[in-house]
N, C-alpha and C positions, 0 to 999 in steps of 0.2 A: 423529333424525340429519339433518344437512344434506343437501340434494340433491347427489349426487355431481357432480364436474366433467363437463362435456360431453365425451364421448369423441371422439377424432379418429382417422380411419382411418390417416393417414400418420404415420410416426415424425417426431419433431422434427428440424429441420434443424440442421446443425452451425453453431456460432457463426461468423458471417462476419467478415472482416477488411477488406472494401472499403468498406462504407457504414455498417453498424451491427451490433451484436452481437445474436444471436438469443436473445431472452429465454427462449423455450421450451427451447432447447438448454441454456442456462445453468442453468435450473431442474432439468432432467433430470440433468445431469452433477453438479450440486452435491449433490442428494439421493443419487445413486448413490455418490459418493465419500465422503460422510459415513456412509452405511450400511456401506460396505466397511471402514471403519477400526474398527468395533466387532465384538467377538466375543461369542458367547452368554454366556460367563461374565462379561463386563464388565457385563451388564445383568441378571444373575441368572437366566438361562435355562439349562436343562440342555443339555449337549453330547451329542447323539446321533450316534454314528458318527464315525470319523476322517476320512472322505473327504467333503469339501464341494465342490460344483461352483463355488461363488462365494466370494470372500474376504469375511469379515465376516458380518453378519446377512443372512438371507434376507428377501425382501420380506414373507412371511407372518409371520415373527418380529417384524419392525418394526411391521407392521399390528396384531399382537396387543398389543404394548406401547403403541401409540398409541390403541387402542380403536376402530379403524376396520376396514372390510372390506378384504380383500386386493385386491379389484377397485378399490376406491376409491383405495387407496394406489398401486396400479400405474398408474392413469390419471394421478395426480399426478406420479409419477416419470417418466412419459412426457412431461411438460411441460404437461399440461392442467390448469391451476389456476384457470380462469376463475371458477368458482363456489365455490371452497373458502372456508370461513369462517376468521376469525382464531382461533377456539377450536380448530379442528382443526389449524391450523398450530402453535398453541402446544403441543398434545399431541404432534405429530410432533417438534417441536423438543426437547421434554423427553425423548422416547424416544431421540432421536439424541444426547442430551447436548450440545446445541449451546451454544457460548459466547454471550454477549450480542451480540457483533458478528455471529456466524453466524445467530442468530435474526433480527436485523434484516435481514440479507442475504436470508434466506428470505422474509421478508415483502415485501421490495422486488421479488423475482423473481415471487412468486406473486400478489401484489396490488399491482401498480405504481400509483403515484400519477400523476395527469395533470399534466404540467408545461406551462407556457405556452411556446409556440414562441418561440425566440430565434434571431437571425441566426446562421448556421453559423459565420461567421468572427469573431464578436464576441470582442473581447479582454477578458480579465479585468482589472479595474481595482482598484487599491489606493487607499483614501482618503488624502488628504494628511495628515491628523492621524496616521494610522498610520505613514506614512513618517517623520514627525517623531518619533514615539515610538521607532521603531527607532534613530534617530540619538541619542536621549538615553540609550539603554542602553549607556553607555560601559563597556567591559570585558566586555560580555556578548554573545557571538555570537548573533545573532537574525535570523530571516527570516520572510517570509510565504509559505506554500505554498498553492497553489490546486488547481483541478481537474487531474486526470491527472498529479499529482505535479510540476506546474510550480512553479518558483521565481519569485515575482512581485516581491519587494522584499527587500532585505537591508541590514544595516549594515556598517560598516567591519570590525568584528571577525569577522563571518561570512565576509567575503572573505579575511581573514587566515588563518582556520582552514581553509576549504574550497576556496579558490582564487578568482581574480578572475572572478566570473561576468559582470562588465560586459564582459569581452573575448569573450564567447560571443554568437552570434546568439540572438535571443529564443527561437527554437524549440528550441535546444539547452540552454536553462536548465531542464532537466527532470531530476529525480532518476533516473527510469528509464533515460533515455538515458545519463546520466553514469555510473551505476553499472555498467550492462551493456556500454557501448560505449567507455568511456574507461579505459585501463589504469591511469592515475594514481590512480583511485579504488579500485582493488583494493589498491594499496599503502597508501592512506590509512586504510582501515577494517581494523582488525585482524581482526574477525569479519566479513569481507566476505560470507560465505555467509548470515549472519543478516540483514545489511543488505539483501541482494538479495531474500531471502524476504519481508522486511517490505514492501519497495517493491511487489512483485507482489501481496501481500495487500491493500495499500491500493488498488491499481489495480482489483482484483477487487471491492472494496467500492464503488468509484466506478462500475464497470460495472453493478452491481446497481441503483444509484440512477439511472443515466443510460444505459440500454442503447441508446438511439437516437443517441448522440453519435458522429458520423462521425470526429471528430478522435481520440477515444479508440480507435475501431476501427482507424484508420490507424496509431496508435502501437503498438497490440498487433501489427498485421500487420508493421510494420517490425522490431520487436524479435524477433518470432518468426522472421523470415527471417535476422536477423543474429546471433542468440544462441541456441545450443542450450540453455544454462542457463536462459534466460528461458522457452523452450518447455516445458522440464521443470517449472519452477515454476508456470507458468500452468496446466498440466494438472492440478495438484493441487487447484485450486478452493479454496484456503485464503483466508480473508478476515480482515481485522484493522482495527480503528480506530486512528487515531493517538492515542497516549497519552503515556506517560512511560517512562523507562528510563535505561540507561547505555550510552554508546558509548565504545569504546576506539579511539583514533586513533594513527597513527604519522606525526607531522608532520615534513616534511623539514627544518624549521628548528629546532624546539624539542624534537623527539623524541616520546616517548610521552605521550599525553594520555588521562586518564580523565575524561569529562565526563558529567554528568547532564543529561537533556533533559526538557522539559515542553512539552506541546502545548495551546494554548488556542483553541478554536473561536470564531470571531467571532459575536456575537449577531445582527448584521444581515446576515451572509452565511455560512451554515453550510458553504459550499464553500471557505472560507478558514480557515487555521490560523496562529496565531503560534507559532513554535517557538523556544525559548530553550535555551541551553546554559550550564552553570556547573560550576565545579570545587569540590571540598570546600575550605573555607577552610583556609589553612595548608599545603595539600598541594603536592607538586611540580607538579601540573597547574595549580594556581592561580598559582604563580610563572611557569610557562610562558605562561599567558594574559596575565599582567602584562607579560612581555617582549614578546609580540606587540603588545599595546596601545601600549607605549612606542615600538616601531619604526614604528608608524603606517603611512603609505603605502608605506614601504619593504617591509614584510612583504607587503602586497597585491601590489606589483610582483613580488616574488620568487615569490609564488604564481602570478602570471600566467606567469612564465618556466617554472614547474613544469608548467603545463598546456599549454605550447606544444609545438611539434614536437619529437618525441623524448623529451618528458617530462623534459628536463634541468633542472637548477636552478642558477641563477647563484649567485655568492657571497652569503652571508647578509649582512644589514645589520650594522653595527657593534653590538657588545653594549654597551648603556648602562651596564652594571656596570663596564666597563673605562674609561669616560670619566673 
């Protein structure tokens, strides 16, 4: 068996919000919350007694499933993962029934990769050809998302569907800030609770890859102070990769939209994703997107009015079907 992680006398510090996230605290809480969600019967263990002092599996039960000593696992759950091997982490991930994203997150926290130091205030850049590609996706809402859920570039249709991001300061073009701090986005997303949970899970994944990012820590700190819902979701330690799915929107101009989305990670920058939305051909949502495309800049300007003070919406542009 591998040499166990070096023990530390002091407990892990809580994750900070002023300069960087505490990787040891993140590892400790992630393992604890994953263990708490499993019951003995979920993993084929007998249930002895009705009164359990802790929710979910006990540490000794998890260690038994993973094939490691209780002391070894305990040190790991205390945040001491310096010498743990990939094989042991794989065994623990299997015992905890981790998803692929959760497994990757565990590896990031326990065996972090060394990243080259970059200037703290460095702005994320989108290549010119990518911006041109966005513009050619006529009728398809599309945007580039970067680190910390920042919106870096978008096309005209994305502005027509989600609002005029050009009217926001660069710092506020951030999905986490928009979803949790702007009331109009609660109205836009029919399943707002799921959208909020997804955004927090993406941020958690980002934090595992870049725990020393002060801008991410500052964002988490700001949202924790301003949104009780964010604090509750952040405490779950759920993680998720951007992928694909369906979003239901309640657009102020064209009504209900059901759109499928796809995420494409850029080969030359894994911190950036191209996100596209489309409607089922021949559906009411496809017709609504066509109307938004035909309204052009008028739809974007109306979206800007929607996101302005008071969240009011001006008169919609003329319907081209009545022309």
